[in-house]
Backbone atoms as SQL, in Angstrom:
CREATE TABLE atoms (id INTEGER PRIMARY KEY, chain TEXT, resi INTEGER, resn TEXT, atom TEXT, x REAL, y REAL, z REAL);
INSERT INTO atoms VALUES
  (1, 'A', 1, 'MET', 'N', 25.373, -13.279, 21.935),
  (2, 'A', 1, 'MET', 'CA', 24.259, -13.500, 20.913),
  (3, 'A', 1, 'MET', 'C', 24.415, -14.178, 19.977),
  (4, 'A', 2, 'LYS', 'N', 23.580, -14.956, 19.206),
  (5, 'A', 2, 'LYS', 'CA', 23.831, -15.792, 18.013),
  (6, 'A', 2, 'LYS', 'C', 23.390, -14.689, 16.850),
  (7, 'A', 3, 'ARG', 'N', 23.994, -14.692, 15.787),
  (8, 'A', 3, 'ARG', 'CA', 23.557, -13.684, 14.731),
  (9, 'A', 3, 'ARG', 'C', 23.082, -14.787, 13.452),
  (10, 'A', 4, 'THR', 'N', 21.917, -14.240, 13.065),
  (11, 'A', 4, 'THR', 'CA', 21.594, -14.848, 11.924),
  (12, 'A', 4, 'THR', 'C', 21.372, -14.102, 10.835),
  (13, 'A', 5, 'PHE', 'N', 21.645, -14.437, 9.451),
  (14, 'A', 5, 'PHE', 'CA', 21.843, -13.643, 8.554),
  (15, 'A', 5, 'PHE', 'C', 20.762, -13.956, 7.588),
  (16, 'A', 6, 'TYR', 'N', 20.097, -12.995, 7.257),
  (17, 'A', 6, 'TYR', 'CA', 18.946, -13.140, 6.304),
  (18, 'A', 6, 'TYR', 'C', 19.032, -12.410, 5.094),
  (19, 'A', 7, 'SER', 'N', 18.488, -12.371, 3.932),
  (20, 'A', 7, 'SER', 'CA', 18.523, -11.485, 2.982),
  (21, 'A', 7, 'SER', 'C', 16.976, -11.508, 2.198),
  (22, 'A', 8, 'LEU', 'N', 16.904, -10.411, 1.385),
  (23, 'A', 8, 'LEU', 'CA', 15.676, -10.635, 0.693),
  (24, 'A', 8, 'LEU', 'C', 15.317, -11.535, -0.028),
  (25, 'A', 9, 'ILE', 'N', 14.193, -12.112, -0.182),
  (26, 'A', 9, 'ILE', 'CA', 13.945, -13.634, -0.916),
  (27, 'A', 9, 'ILE', 'C', 13.881, -13.146, -2.213),
  (28, 'A', 10, 'LYS', 'N', 14.763, -14.598, -2.694),
  (29, 'A', 10, 'LYS', 'CA', 14.875, -13.916, -4.217),
  (30, 'A', 10, 'LYS', 'C', 14.295, -15.211, -5.343),
  (31, 'A', 11, 'ASN', 'N', 13.997, -16.299, -4.703),
  (32, 'A', 11, 'ASN', 'CA', 13.255, -17.738, -5.173),
  (33, 'A', 11, 'ASN', 'C', 12.207, -18.240, -4.368),
  (34, 'A', 12, 'GLN', 'N', 11.665, -19.186, -4.880),
  (35, 'A', 12, 'GLN', 'CA', 10.634, -19.941, -4.162),
  (36, 'A', 12, 'GLN', 'C', 11.458, -20.876, -2.981),
  (37, 'A', 13, 'GLU', 'N', 12.547, -21.441, -3.377),
  (38, 'A', 13, 'GLU', 'CA', 13.136, -22.285, -2.708),
  (39, 'A', 13, 'GLU', 'C', 13.574, -21.378, -1.318),
  (40, 'A', 14, 'GLN', 'N', 14.121, -20.241, -1.316),
  (41, 'A', 14, 'GLN', 'CA', 14.365, -19.575, -0.086),
  (42, 'A', 14, 'GLN', 'C', 13.159, -19.090, 0.250),
  (43, 'A', 15, 'TYR', 'N', 12.040, -18.868, -0.229),
  (44, 'A', 15, 'TYR', 'CA', 10.658, -18.516, 0.426),
  (45, 'A', 15, 'TYR', 'C', 10.261, -19.667, 1.223),
  (46, 'A', 16, 'ASP', 'N', 10.429, -20.972, 1.070),
  (47, 'A', 16, 'ASP', 'CA', 9.944, -22.020, 1.487),
  (48, 'A', 16, 'ASP', 'C', 10.793, -22.202, 2.732),
  (49, 'A', 17, 'GLN', 'N', 12.275, -22.198, 2.450),
  (50, 'A', 17, 'GLN', 'CA', 12.881, -22.372, 3.823),
  (51, 'A', 17, 'GLN', 'C', 12.538, -21.076, 4.653),
  (52, 'A', 18, 'TYR', 'N', 12.779, -20.078, 4.548),
  (53, 'A', 18, 'TYR', 'CA', 12.115, -18.865, 5.712),
  (54, 'A', 18, 'TYR', 'C', 10.685, -19.070, 6.189),
  (55, 'A', 19, 'CYS', 'N', 9.769, -19.598, 5.129),
  (56, 'A', 19, 'CYS', 'CA', 8.446, -19.971, 5.976),
  (57, 'A', 19, 'CYS', 'C', 8.598, -21.043, 6.910),
  (58, 'A', 20, 'ASN', 'N', 9.382, -22.096, 6.545),
  (59, 'A', 20, 'ASN', 'CA', 9.730, -23.199, 7.465),
  (60, 'A', 20, 'ASN', 'C', 10.228, -22.745, 8.727),
  (61, 'A', 21, 'ARG', 'N', 11.246, -21.897, 8.642),
  (62, 'A', 21, 'ARG', 'CA', 11.624, -21.437, 9.824),
  (63, 'A', 21, 'ARG', 'C', 10.912, -20.514, 10.640),
  (64, 'A', 22, 'LEU', 'N', 9.919, -19.758, 10.200),
  (65, 'A', 22, 'LEU', 'CA', 9.198, -18.725, 10.727),
  (66, 'A', 22, 'LEU', 'C', 8.314, -19.985, 11.463),
  (67, 'A', 23, 'GLU', 'N', 7.842, -20.881, 10.749),
  (68, 'A', 23, 'GLU', 'CA', 6.657, -21.845, 11.311),
  (69, 'A', 23, 'GLU', 'C', 7.304, -22.369, 12.817),
  (70, 'A', 24, 'TYR', 'N', 8.665, -22.860, 12.717),
  (71, 'A', 24, 'TYR', 'CA', 9.393, -23.489, 13.586),
  (72, 'A', 24, 'TYR', 'C', 9.559, -22.370, 15.006),
  (73, 'A', 25, 'LEU', 'N', 9.790, -21.140, 14.490),
  (74, 'A', 25, 'LEU', 'CA', 10.076, -20.422, 15.819),
  (75, 'A', 25, 'LEU', 'C', 8.833, -19.972, 16.263),
  (76, 'A', 26, 'VAL', 'N', 7.790, -19.768, 15.399),
  (77, 'A', 26, 'VAL', 'CA', 6.610, -19.397, 16.167),
  (78, 'A', 26, 'VAL', 'C', 5.853, -20.433, 16.717),
  (79, 'A', 27, 'GLU', 'N', 5.989, -21.773, 16.561),
  (80, 'A', 27, 'GLU', 'CA', 5.707, -22.951, 17.166),
  (81, 'A', 27, 'GLU', 'C', 6.346, -22.698, 18.476),
  (82, 'A', 28, 'SER', 'N', 7.730, -22.447, 18.541),
  (83, 'A', 28, 'SER', 'CA', 8.478, -22.710, 19.647),
  (84, 'A', 28, 'SER', 'C', 8.031, -21.769, 20.928),
  (85, 'A', 29, 'GLU', 'N', 7.386, -20.700, 20.346),
  (86, 'A', 29, 'GLU', 'CA', 7.038, -19.549, 21.372),
  (87, 'A', 29, 'GLU', 'C', 7.833, -19.276, 22.641),
  (88, 'A', 30, 'GLU', 'N', 9.166, -19.076, 22.060),
  (89, 'A', 30, 'GLU', 'CA', 10.372, -18.389, 22.693),
  (90, 'A', 30, 'GLU', 'C', 10.518, -17.151, 22.563),
  (91, 'A', 31, 'GLU', 'N', 10.425, -16.384, 23.591),
  (92, 'A', 31, 'GLU', 'CA', 10.716, -14.788, 23.422),
  (93, 'A', 31, 'GLU', 'C', 11.958, -14.284, 22.759),
  (94, 'A', 32, 'ARG', 'N', 13.086, -15.060, 22.941),
  (95, 'A', 32, 'ARG', 'CA', 14.199, -14.555, 22.647),
  (96, 'A', 32, 'ARG', 'C', 14.230, -14.687, 21.030),
  (97, 'A', 33, 'HIS', 'N', 13.210, -15.214, 20.384),
  (98, 'A', 33, 'HIS', 'CA', 12.991, -15.261, 18.839),
  (99, 'A', 33, 'HIS', 'C', 12.427, -14.341, 18.363),
  (100, 'A', 34, 'GLU', 'N', 11.785, -13.338, 19.082),
  (101, 'A', 34, 'GLU', 'CA', 10.919, -12.416, 18.592),
  (102, 'A', 34, 'GLU', 'C', 11.123, -11.496, 17.444),
  (103, 'A', 35, 'ASP', 'N', 12.778, -11.061, 17.520),
  (104, 'A', 35, 'ASP', 'CA', 13.143, -10.379, 16.740),
  (105, 'A', 35, 'ASP', 'C', 13.223, -10.982, 15.200),
  (106, 'A', 36, 'GLU', 'N', 13.907, -12.336, 15.147),
  (107, 'A', 36, 'GLU', 'CA', 13.875, -13.115, 14.209),
  (108, 'A', 36, 'GLU', 'C', 12.629, -13.448, 13.439),
  (109, 'A', 37, 'VAL', 'N', 11.676, -13.647, 14.409),
  (110, 'A', 37, 'VAL', 'CA', 10.159, -13.820, 13.745),
  (111, 'A', 37, 'VAL', 'C', 9.840, -12.722, 13.301),
  (112, 'A', 38, 'GLU', 'N', 10.020, -11.388, 13.621),
  (113, 'A', 38, 'GLU', 'CA', 9.609, -10.112, 12.904),
  (114, 'A', 38, 'GLU', 'C', 10.200, -10.053, 11.730),
  (115, 'A', 39, 'LEU', 'N', 11.562, -10.140, 11.619),
  (116, 'A', 39, 'LEU', 'CA', 12.380, -9.811, 10.518),
  (117, 'A', 39, 'LEU', 'C', 11.814, -10.968, 9.478),
  (118, 'A', 40, 'LEU', 'N', 11.828, -12.266, 9.734),
  (119, 'A', 40, 'LEU', 'CA', 11.211, -13.456, 8.859),
  (120, 'A', 40, 'LEU', 'C', 9.835, -12.976, 8.257),
  (121, 'A', 41, 'SER', 'N', 8.952, -12.452, 9.101),
  (122, 'A', 41, 'SER', 'CA', 7.530, -12.042, 8.775),
  (123, 'A', 41, 'SER', 'C', 7.586, -11.060, 7.793),
  (124, 'A', 42, 'LEU', 'N', 8.676, -10.033, 7.981),
  (125, 'A', 42, 'LEU', 'CA', 8.707, -8.829, 6.837),
  (126, 'A', 42, 'LEU', 'C', 9.214, -9.175, 5.610),
  (127, 'A', 43, 'LEU', 'N', 10.369, -10.187, 5.680),
  (128, 'A', 43, 'LEU', 'CA', 10.705, -10.709, 4.436),
  (129, 'A', 43, 'LEU', 'C', 9.750, -11.142, 3.667),
  (130, 'A', 44, 'ILE', 'N', 9.109, -12.356, 4.232),
  (131, 'A', 44, 'ILE', 'CA', 8.177, -13.078, 3.487),
  (132, 'A', 44, 'ILE', 'C', 6.745, -12.160, 2.835),
  (133, 'A', 45, 'GLU', 'N', 6.433, -11.224, 3.748),
  (134, 'A', 45, 'GLU', 'CA', 5.515, -10.457, 3.467),
  (135, 'A', 45, 'GLU', 'C', 5.960, -9.446, 2.150),
  (136, 'A', 46, 'LYS', 'N', 7.008, -8.882, 2.250),
  (137, 'A', 46, 'LYS', 'CA', 7.691, -8.400, 0.999),
  (138, 'A', 46, 'LYS', 'C', 7.743, -9.211, -0.274),
  (139, 'A', 47, 'TYR', 'N', 8.157, -10.525, -0.340),
  (140, 'A', 47, 'TYR', 'CA', 8.373, -11.425, -1.446),
  (141, 'A', 47, 'TYR', 'C', 6.616, -11.649, -1.737),
  (142, 'A', 48, 'ASN', 'N', 5.936, -11.808, -0.812),
  (143, 'A', 48, 'ASN', 'CA', 4.386, -12.020, -1.470),
  (144, 'A', 48, 'ASN', 'C', 3.737, -10.869, -1.732),
  (145, 'A', 49, 'GLU', 'N', 3.937, -9.596, -1.551),
  (146, 'A', 49, 'GLU', 'CA', 3.691, -8.400, -2.297),
  (147, 'A', 49, 'GLU', 'C', 4.137, -8.520, -3.601),
  (148, 'A', 50, 'GLU', 'N', 5.380, -8.613, -3.654),
  (149, 'A', 50, 'GLU', 'CA', 6.016, -8.633, -5.093),
  (150, 'A', 50, 'GLU', 'C', 5.639, -9.607, -5.815),
  (151, 'A', 51, 'GLN', 'N', 5.397, -10.887, -5.621),
  (152, 'A', 51, 'GLN', 'CA', 4.749, -11.891, -6.417),
  (153, 'A', 51, 'GLN', 'C', 3.231, -11.410, -6.759),
  (154, 'A', 52, 'MET', 'N', 2.516, -10.915, -5.849),
  (155, 'A', 52, 'MET', 'CA', 1.340, -10.651, -6.348),
  (156, 'A', 52, 'MET', 'C', 1.465, -9.468, -7.296),
  (157, 'A', 53, 'ALA', 'N', 2.254, -8.551, -7.020),
  (158, 'A', 53, 'ALA', 'CA', 2.141, -7.358, -7.873),
  (159, 'A', 53, 'ALA', 'C', 2.460, -7.939, -9.288),
  (160, 'A', 54, 'GLN', 'N', 3.405, -8.927, -9.453),
  (161, 'A', 54, 'GLN', 'CA', 4.136, -9.477, -10.489),
  (162, 'A', 54, 'GLN', 'C', 2.780, -10.283, -11.495),
  (163, 'A', 55, 'TYR', 'N', 1.948, -10.961, -10.269),
  (164, 'A', 55, 'TYR', 'CA', 0.864, -11.826, -10.967),
  (165, 'A', 55, 'TYR', 'C', -0.066, -10.790, -11.516),
  (166, 'A', 56, 'GLU', 'N', -0.349, -9.501, -10.967),
  (167, 'A', 56, 'GLU', 'CA', -1.336, -8.873, -11.274),
  (168, 'A', 56, 'GLU', 'C', -1.147, -8.354, -12.595),
  (169, 'A', 57, 'MET', 'N', 0.339, -7.986, -12.746),
  (170, 'A', 57, 'MET', 'CA', 0.710, -7.273, -14.164),
  (171, 'A', 57, 'MET', 'C', 0.813, -8.148, -15.296),
  (172, 'A', 58, 'GLU', 'N', 0.828, -9.575, -14.886),
  (173, 'A', 58, 'GLU', 'CA', 0.795, -10.808, -16.110),
  (174, 'A', 58, 'GLU', 'C', -0.530, -10.826, -16.647),
  (175, 'A', 59, 'LEU', 'N', -1.413, -10.443, -16.094),
  (176, 'A', 59, 'LEU', 'CA', -2.679, -10.700, -16.182),
  (177, 'A', 59, 'LEU', 'C', -3.293, -9.546, -17.000),
  (178, 'A', 60, 'ASN', 'N', -3.881, -9.618, -18.150),
  (179, 'A', 60, 'ASN', 'CA', -4.756, -8.502, -18.838),
  (180, 'A', 60, 'ASN', 'C', -5.665, -8.074, -17.572),
  (181, 'A', 61, 'PRO', 'N', -6.314, -6.831, -17.843),
  (182, 'A', 61, 'PRO', 'CA', -7.224, -6.255, -16.874),
  (183, 'A', 61, 'PRO', 'C', -8.506, -7.074, -16.508),
  (184, 'A', 62, 'VAL', 'N', -8.960, -7.469, -17.694),
  (185, 'A', 62, 'VAL', 'CA', -10.314, -8.126, -17.638),
  (186, 'A', 62, 'VAL', 'C', -9.999, -9.576, -17.018),
  (187, 'A', 63, 'GLU', 'N', -9.056, -10.316, -17.339),
  (188, 'A', 63, 'GLU', 'CA', -8.655, -11.418, -16.383),
  (189, 'A', 63, 'GLU', 'C', -8.525, -11.099, -14.866),
  (190, 'A', 64, 'LEU', 'N', -7.679, -10.149, -14.638),
  (191, 'A', 64, 'LEU', 'CA', -7.511, -9.689, -13.256),
  (192, 'A', 64, 'LEU', 'C', -8.780, -9.444, -12.651),
  (193, 'A', 65, 'LEU', 'N', -9.926, -8.582, -13.021),
  (194, 'A', 65, 'LEU', 'CA', -10.706, -8.398, -12.483),
  (195, 'A', 65, 'LEU', 'C', -11.700, -9.655, -12.014),
  (196, 'A', 66, 'ALA', 'N', -11.809, -10.627, -13.281),
  (197, 'A', 66, 'ALA', 'CA', -12.383, -12.040, -12.976),
  (198, 'A', 66, 'ALA', 'C', -12.100, -12.502, -11.772),
  (199, 'A', 67, 'ASP', 'N', -10.717, -12.610, -11.872),
  (200, 'A', 67, 'ASP', 'CA', -9.604, -13.336, -10.799),
  (201, 'A', 67, 'ASP', 'C', -10.213, -12.715, -9.551),
  (202, 'A', 68, 'LEU', 'N', -10.233, -11.550, -9.201),
  (203, 'A', 68, 'LEU', 'CA', -10.477, -10.661, -7.951),
  (204, 'A', 68, 'LEU', 'C', -11.928, -11.031, -7.479),
  (205, 'A', 69, 'LEU', 'N', -12.758, -11.129, -8.490),
  (206, 'A', 69, 'LEU', 'CA', -14.358, -11.511, -8.179),
  (207, 'A', 69, 'LEU', 'C', -14.207, -12.858, -7.439),
  (208, 'A', 70, 'THR', 'N', -13.486, -13.672, -7.961),
  (209, 'A', 70, 'THR', 'CA', -13.808, -15.009, -7.598),
  (210, 'A', 70, 'THR', 'C', -13.003, -15.118, -6.256),
  (211, 'A', 71, 'GLU', 'N', -11.776, -14.506, -6.108),
  (212, 'A', 71, 'GLU', 'CA', -11.071, -14.443, -5.001),
  (213, 'A', 71, 'GLU', 'C', -11.759, -13.991, -3.884),
  (214, 'A', 72, 'ASN', 'N', -12.420, -13.091, -4.098),
  (215, 'A', 72, 'ASN', 'CA', -13.077, -12.366, -2.894),
  (216, 'A', 72, 'ASN', 'C', -14.577, -12.514, -2.821),
  (217, 'A', 73, 'GLU', 'N', -14.980, -13.529, -3.605),
  (218, 'A', 73, 'GLU', 'CA', -16.212, -14.436, -3.329),
  (219, 'A', 73, 'GLU', 'C', -17.366, -13.068, -3.614),
  (220, 'A', 74, 'LEU', 'N', -17.210, -12.410, -4.753),
  (221, 'A', 74, 'LEU', 'CA', -18.000, -11.179, -4.960),
  (222, 'A', 74, 'LEU', 'C', -18.693, -11.796, -6.279),
  (223, 'A', 75, 'SER', 'N', -20.123, -11.150, -6.465),
  (224, 'A', 75, 'SER', 'CA', -20.783, -11.314, -7.577),
  (225, 'A', 75, 'SER', 'C', -20.539, -9.862, -8.368),
  (226, 'A', 76, 'GLN', 'N', -21.027, -9.771, -9.838),
  (227, 'A', 76, 'GLN', 'CA', -21.101, -8.712, -10.628),
  (228, 'A', 76, 'GLN', 'C', -21.573, -7.777, -9.904),
  (229, 'A', 77, 'ALA', 'N', -23.034, -7.989, -9.282),
  (230, 'A', 77, 'ALA', 'CA', -24.138, -7.257, -8.850),
  (231, 'A', 77, 'ALA', 'C', -23.507, -6.586, -7.453),
  (232, 'A', 78, 'GLU', 'N', -22.732, -7.559, -6.522),
  (233, 'A', 78, 'GLU', 'CA', -22.444, -6.640, -5.197),
  (234, 'A', 78, 'GLU', 'C', -21.048, -5.967, -5.704),
  (235, 'A', 79, 'LEU', 'N', -20.339, -6.047, -6.784),
  (236, 'A', 79, 'LEU', 'CA', -19.379, -5.348, -7.210),
  (237, 'A', 79, 'LEU', 'C', -20.093, -3.961, -7.781),
  (238, 'A', 80, 'ALA', 'N', -21.090, -4.139, -8.459),
  (239, 'A', 80, 'ALA', 'CA', -21.887, -2.985, -8.940),
  (240, 'A', 80, 'ALA', 'C', -22.147, -2.042, -7.694),
  (241, 'A', 81, 'ARG', 'N', -22.916, -2.736, -6.705),
  (242, 'A', 81, 'ARG', 'CA', -23.356, -1.863, -5.411),
  (243, 'A', 81, 'ARG', 'C', -22.245, -1.393, -4.735),
  (244, 'A', 82, 'LYS', 'N', -21.074, -1.949, -4.555),
  (245, 'A', 82, 'LYS', 'CA', -20.003, -1.477, -3.781),
  (246, 'A', 82, 'LYS', 'C', -19.365, -0.189, -4.549),
  (247, 'A', 83, 'SER', 'N', -19.422, -0.420, -5.879),
  (248, 'A', 83, 'SER', 'CA', -18.505, 0.720, -6.892),
  (249, 'A', 83, 'SER', 'C', -19.251, 1.561, -7.098),
  (250, 'A', 84, 'GLY', 'N', -20.561, 1.663, -7.437),
  (251, 'A', 84, 'GLY', 'CA', -21.364, 2.692, -8.119),
  (252, 'A', 84, 'GLY', 'C', -21.519, 2.516, -9.735),
  (253, 'A', 85, 'ILE', 'N', -20.450, 1.295, -10.077),
  (254, 'A', 85, 'ILE', 'CA', -20.606, 1.071, -11.522),
  (255, 'A', 85, 'ILE', 'C', -21.862, 0.062, -12.048),
  (256, 'A', 86, 'SER', 'N', -22.348, 0.581, -13.073),
  (257, 'A', 86, 'SER', 'CA', -23.488, -0.343, -13.205),
  (258, 'A', 86, 'SER', 'C', -23.270, -1.762, -13.421),
  (259, 'A', 87, 'PRO', 'N', -24.087, -2.460, -13.215),
  (260, 'A', 87, 'PRO', 'CA', -23.977, -3.917, -13.458),
  (261, 'A', 87, 'PRO', 'C', -23.694, -4.178, -14.898),
  (262, 'A', 88, 'GLN', 'N', -24.465, -3.490, -15.908),
  (263, 'A', 88, 'GLN', 'CA', -24.193, -3.908, -17.260),
  (264, 'A', 88, 'GLN', 'C', -23.096, -3.495, -17.628),
  (265, 'A', 89, 'LEU', 'N', -22.451, -2.411, -17.273),
  (266, 'A', 89, 'LEU', 'CA', -21.127, -1.979, -17.757),
  (267, 'A', 89, 'LEU', 'C', -20.035, -2.936, -17.234),
  (268, 'A', 90, 'ILE', 'N', -20.034, -3.517, -15.842),
  (269, 'A', 90, 'ILE', 'CA', -19.256, -4.537, -15.375),
  (270, 'A', 90, 'ILE', 'C', -19.313, -5.691, -16.132),
  (271, 'A', 91, 'ASN', 'N', -20.496, -6.152, -16.719),
  (272, 'A', 91, 'ASN', 'CA', -20.873, -7.323, -17.489),
  (273, 'A', 91, 'ASN', 'C', -20.135, -7.252, -18.890),
  (274, 'A', 92, 'ASP', 'N', -20.319, -5.960, -19.432),
  (275, 'A', 92, 'ASP', 'CA', -19.589, -5.515, -20.695),
  (276, 'A', 92, 'ASP', 'C', -18.169, -5.720, -20.556),
  (277, 'A', 93, 'ILE', 'N', -17.486, -5.220, -19.520),
  (278, 'A', 93, 'ILE', 'CA', -16.308, -5.289, -19.515),
  (279, 'A', 93, 'ILE', 'C', -15.949, -6.707, -19.171),
  (280, 'A', 94, 'LEU', 'N', -16.216, -7.561, -18.409),
  (281, 'A', 94, 'LEU', 'CA', -15.934, -8.929, -18.260),
  (282, 'A', 94, 'LEU', 'C', -16.261, -9.671, -19.622),
  (283, 'A', 95, 'LYS', 'N', -16.954, -9.283, -20.386),
  (284, 'A', 95, 'LYS', 'CA', -17.187, -10.043, -21.828),
  (285, 'A', 95, 'LYS', 'C', -16.614, -9.259, -22.884),
  (286, 'A', 96, 'TYR', 'N', -15.171, -8.455, -22.719),
  (287, 'A', 96, 'TYR', 'CA', -14.585, -7.596, -23.531),
  (288, 'A', 96, 'TYR', 'C', -15.449, -6.840, -24.380),
  (289, 'A', 97, 'ARG', 'N', -16.613, -6.396, -23.961),
  (290, 'A', 97, 'ARG', 'CA', -17.059, -5.424, -24.989),
  (291, 'A', 97, 'ARG', 'C', -16.651, -3.857, -24.553),
  (292, 'A', 98, 'ARG', 'N', -16.160, -3.528, -23.459),
  (293, 'A', 98, 'ARG', 'CA', -16.123, -2.378, -23.050),
  (294, 'A', 98, 'ARG', 'C', -14.847, -2.248, -22.302),
  (295, 'A', 99, 'GLU', 'N', -14.116, -1.051, -22.384),
  (296, 'A', 99, 'GLU', 'CA', -12.916, -0.528, -21.852),
  (297, 'A', 99, 'GLU', 'C', -13.056, -0.242, -20.166),
  (298, 'A', 100, 'ILE', 'N', -12.024, -0.543, -19.582),
  (299, 'A', 100, 'ILE', 'CA', -11.905, 0.075, -18.246),
  (300, 'A', 100, 'ILE', 'C', -11.461, 1.356, -18.284),
  (301, 'A', 101, 'THR', 'N', -12.039, 2.302, -17.862),
  (302, 'A', 101, 'THR', 'CA', -11.658, 3.704, -17.876),
  (303, 'A', 101, 'THR', 'C', -10.886, 4.012, -16.551),
  (304, 'A', 102, 'LYS', 'N', -9.914, 5.165, -16.638),
  (305, 'A', 102, 'LYS', 'CA', -9.592, 5.684, -15.568),
  (306, 'A', 102, 'LYS', 'C', -10.335, 5.589, -14.227),
  (307, 'A', 103, 'LYS', 'N', -11.477, 6.228, -14.313),
  (308, 'A', 103, 'LYS', 'CA', -12.541, 6.234, -13.415),
  (309, 'A', 103, 'LYS', 'C', -12.783, 5.058, -12.625),
  (310, 'A', 104, 'ILE', 'N', -12.872, 4.133, -13.380),
  (311, 'A', 104, 'ILE', 'CA', -13.525, 2.861, -13.271),
  (312, 'A', 104, 'ILE', 'C', -12.327, 2.093, -12.659),
  (313, 'A', 105, 'ALA', 'N', -11.161, 2.336, -13.185),
  (314, 'A', 105, 'ALA', 'CA', -9.875, 1.709, -12.767),
  (315, 'A', 105, 'ALA', 'C', -9.822, 2.090, -11.127),
  (316, 'A', 106, 'LEU', 'N', -9.708, 3.540, -10.889),
  (317, 'A', 106, 'LEU', 'CA', -9.569, 4.019, -9.410),
  (318, 'A', 106, 'LEU', 'C', -10.771, 3.146, -8.646),
  (319, 'A', 107, 'LYS', 'N', -11.920, 3.167, -9.042),
  (320, 'A', 107, 'LYS', 'CA', -12.824, 2.374, -8.291),
  (321, 'A', 107, 'LYS', 'C', -12.370, 1.162, -7.973),
  (322, 'A', 108, 'LEU', 'N', -11.975, 0.137, -8.822),
  (323, 'A', 108, 'LEU', 'CA', -11.742, -1.129, -8.565),
  (324, 'A', 108, 'LEU', 'C', -10.373, -1.420, -7.659),
  (325, 'A', 109, 'GLY', 'N', -9.750, -0.327, -8.005),
  (326, 'A', 109, 'GLY', 'CA', -8.373, -0.266, -7.045),
  (327, 'A', 109, 'GLY', 'C', -8.809, 0.050, -5.646),
  (328, 'A', 110, 'GLU', 'N', -9.629, 0.957, -5.348),
  (329, 'A', 110, 'GLU', 'CA', -9.788, 1.133, -4.023),
  (330, 'A', 110, 'GLU', 'C', -10.437, -0.043, -3.333),
  (331, 'A', 111, 'ILE', 'N', -11.563, -0.693, -4.192),
  (332, 'A', 111, 'ILE', 'CA', -12.377, -1.933, -3.552),
  (333, 'A', 111, 'ILE', 'C', -11.401, -2.945, -3.428),
  (334, 'A', 112, 'PHE', 'N', -10.530, -3.208, -4.205),
  (335, 'A', 112, 'PHE', 'CA', -9.791, -4.405, -4.036),
  (336, 'A', 112, 'PHE', 'C', -8.430, -4.093, -3.490),
  (337, 'A', 113, 'LYS', 'N', -8.073, -2.898, -3.380),
  (338, 'A', 113, 'LYS', 'CA', -6.975, -2.462, -2.667),
  (339, 'A', 113, 'LYS', 'C', -5.629, -3.044, -3.158),
  (340, 'A', 114, 'ILE', 'N', -5.604, -2.579, -4.711),
  (341, 'A', 114, 'ILE', 'CA', -4.564, -2.584, -5.521),
  (342, 'A', 114, 'ILE', 'C', -4.118, -1.550, -6.104),
  (343, 'A', 115, 'ASN', 'N', -3.037, -1.287, -6.718),
  (344, 'A', 115, 'ASN', 'CA', -2.948, -0.159, -7.549),
  (345, 'A', 115, 'ASN', 'C', -3.802, -0.256, -8.811),
  (346, 'A', 116, 'TYR', 'N', -4.516, 1.028, -8.909),
  (347, 'A', 116, 'TYR', 'CA', -5.390, 1.132, -10.117),
  (348, 'A', 116, 'TYR', 'C', -4.864, 0.913, -11.326),
  (349, 'A', 117, 'TYR', 'N', -3.659, 1.093, -11.517),
  (350, 'A', 117, 'TYR', 'CA', -2.900, 1.030, -13.101),
  (351, 'A', 117, 'TYR', 'C', -2.709, -0.333, -13.619),
  (352, 'A', 118, 'THR', 'N', -3.160, -1.275, -12.727),
  (353, 'A', 118, 'THR', 'CA', -3.109, -2.489, -13.121),
  (354, 'A', 118, 'THR', 'C', -4.049, -2.699, -14.093),
  (355, 'A', 119, 'PHE', 'N', -5.197, -1.832, -14.043),
  (356, 'A', 119, 'PHE', 'CA', -6.541, -2.206, -14.609),
  (357, 'A', 119, 'PHE', 'C', -6.200, -1.401, -15.910),
  (358, 'A', 120, 'LEU', 'N', -5.310, -0.362, -16.006),
  (359, 'A', 120, 'LEU', 'CA', -5.074, 0.173, -17.277),
  (360, 'A', 120, 'LEU', 'C', -4.354, -0.332, -18.333),
  (361, 'A', 121, 'LYS', 'N', -3.948, -1.328, -18.121),
  (362, 'A', 121, 'LYS', 'CA', -2.947, -2.079, -19.362),
  (363, 'A', 121, 'LYS', 'C', -3.897, -2.404, -20.605),
  (364, 'A', 122, 'PRO', 'N', -3.587, -2.148, -21.743),
  (365, 'A', 122, 'PRO', 'CA', -4.384, -2.146, -22.960),
  (366, 'A', 122, 'PRO', 'C', -4.598, -3.845, -23.134),
  (367, 'A', 123, 'TYR', 'N', -6.008, -3.830, -23.718),
  (368, 'A', 123, 'TYR', 'CA', -6.495, -5.326, -23.939),
  (369, 'A', 123, 'TYR', 'C', -7.228, -5.045, -25.236),
  (370, 'A', 124, 'GLU', 'N', -7.584, -6.053, -25.949),
  (371, 'A', 124, 'GLU', 'CA', -8.442, -5.921, -26.942),
  (372, 'A', 124, 'GLU', 'C', -9.780, -6.261, -26.790),
  (373, 'A', 125, 'LEU', 'N', -10.600, -5.430, -27.322),
  (374, 'A', 125, 'LEU', 'CA', -12.111, -5.480, -27.387),
  (375, 'A', 125, 'LEU', 'C', -12.825, -6.684, -28.079),
  (376, 'A', 126, 'ARG', 'N', -13.624, -7.299, -27.846),
  (377, 'A', 126, 'ARG', 'CA', -14.203, -8.218, -28.893),
  (378, 'A', 126, 'ARG', 'C', -15.631, -7.582, -29.492),
  (379, 'A', 127, 'LYS', 'N', -15.589, -7.970, -30.861),
  (380, 'A', 127, 'LYS', 'CA', -16.908, -7.116, -31.412),
  (381, 'A', 127, 'LYS', 'C', -18.145, -7.858, -31.243),
  (382, 'A', 128, 'ALA', 'N', -19.134, -7.373, -31.222),
  (383, 'A', 128, 'ALA', 'CA', -20.384, -7.893, -30.738),
  (384, 'A', 128, 'ALA', 'C', -20.987, -8.770, -32.059),
  (385, 'A', 129, 'VAL', 'N', -21.421, -9.831, -31.496),
  (386, 'A', 129, 'VAL', 'CA', -21.872, -10.867, -32.821),
  (387, 'A', 129, 'VAL', 'C', -23.410, -10.565, -33.250);
């Protein structure tokens, strides 16, 4: 049996190589590659999760919420209905007028399926003019 050695993905170049290899193996549709396909899929998924977590941590909570609304094609009104958070409060959060409380962070984390603590990082509010 041919042995192939893989490691955790450490950079974009390695990620691209693994993705290309996975694509090649999947297109070949050969059963003998099933284990390799499964391993590459797991390594790529782990790297993607780490990159997403890092991205989420780099954004302030308001930027993250705005990004998630766009990414999920959700309006503020739809988020309000799903979360039970008032539309005005969501708007105030997105305009940096109100903080995201732990209770709100828990609801947002549940809806967007991410760790709630990413919404609890401190950020500066803007004063009403």
